[in-house]
N, C-alpha and C positions, 0 to 999 in steps of 0.2 A: 174635457175642453181640445185633448185629439178627434173628436166627433164634429165638432164645432168647425175645425178646424179645414177635416174635410168635408163637411157642409159647402164653405167659403168656397176651395179651391172649383169643384162640380158648377157653383153657379158660378165664379165666373168664365171657368169655362165655355158654361152656356151661354152667359152676357157674347162672350167676343164669337161664337158661334151667328147669333143669332141678329149682331154687329157689322158677322163679315169675312174676321179675321180671319181664319182658317183660311190655309188656301193651298189646293193639291200642285204640288210634288214635280209627280209624273207630270212628260212631253206629252207633245203629238206619239212620238216612236213606239213609245208607252204601251200605246192602247190598239187595238185588233178592229178589225173593219168588221162590223155585226149587220147583219140583216135579221130589219124583223127581233135581236134580239140574237140568232145564231152567231156563232165565232163562225167569220167564214179561213178559211184554210191562208196560210203562206201563201206571198208568191216565188213559186221555182227562178227567181233574177237571182241572179249572184251567188249563183250555188254552180260547184263545178261539176259535170261531164260524165257520169264514173263506168 
């Protein structure tokens, strides 16, 4: 019975994914710039000079 409940839960998650219900909670500030898949260094703006 527990295996059936687990299977139904996974099936429900898969169906929700197909319909597009899951959403990415990250906003643009969480993404780092990339060029051809390579991460770019962060800007030095806003840092105090040493």
